[in-house]
C-alpha positions in Angstrom: 23.8 -19.6 -9.3 21.1 -22.1 -8.5 21.0 -20.9 -4.9 20.5 -17.3 -6.0 17.5 -18.3 -8.2 16.0 -20.3 -5.3 16.5 -17.3 -2.9 14.9 -14.8 -5.3 12.2 -17.0 -6.8 9.3 -14.7 -5.8 11.0 -11.6 -7.3 11.5 -13.4 -10.6 8.0 -14.8 -10.8 6.6 -11.4 -9.9 8.7 -9.7 -12.6 7.5 -12.2 -15.3 3.9 -11.8 -14.3 4.2 -8.0 -14.1 5.9 -7.9 -17.5 3.1 -9.8 -19.1 0.5 -7.7 -17.4 2.3 -4.5 -18.4 2.5 -5.5 -22.0 -1.2 -6.6 -22.0 -2.1 -3.2 -20.5 -0.2 -1.4 -23.2 -1.9 -3.5 -25.9 -5.5 -3.1 -24.5 -5.4 0.4 -23.0 -2.2 2.1 -24.1 -1.9 5.8 -24.9 -3.2 6.9 -28.2 -1.7 10.4 -28.1 1.9 9.2 -27.2 2.3 11.7 -24.4 2.0 9.1 -21.6 5.4 8.3 -20.2 4.7 4.7 -19.2 2.0 3.5 -21.6 3.2 5.2 -24.8 5.7 2.4 -25.7 5.4 -1.3 -25.1 9.0 -1.5 -23.6 8.2 1.1 -21.0 5.0 -0.5 -20.0 6.5 -4.0 -19.8 9.5 -2.8 -17.7 7.3 -0.9 -15.4 5.0 -3.9 -15.0 8.0 -6.1 -14.3 9.3 -3.8 -11.6 5.9 -3.4 -9.9 5.3 -7.2 -10.0 8.7 -7.9 -8.5 8.2 -5.4 -5.7 4.7 -6.7 -5.1 5.6 -10.4 -4.7 8.9 -9.5 -3.0 6.9 -8.2 -0.1 5.9 -11.8 0.7 9.4 -13.2 0.9 10.2 -14.7 4.3 13.5 -13.8 5.9 15.7 -16.6 7.0 16.3 -16.3 10.8 19.8 -17.9 10.6 20.9 -15.4 7.9 19.5 -12.4 9.8 21.3 -13.5 13.1 24.6 -13.8 11.2 24.2 -10.4 9.7 23.6 -8.8 13.1 26.9 -10.1 14.5 
């Protein structure tokens, strides 16, 4: 389990930062009419922010050369 957390550290940090940013966006900007799919509810905005944060920081994850060589065989 500890190895999994170490391998996916950037995804987890990105998800936490994105969730906080998504909630903050809902709180400050939001959607007053309630028709916006993402920003009408705090849960939607928080989950969307977490997903975007994880994807954004996940782009910077370095691939381990030893693992990629084993997978190709």
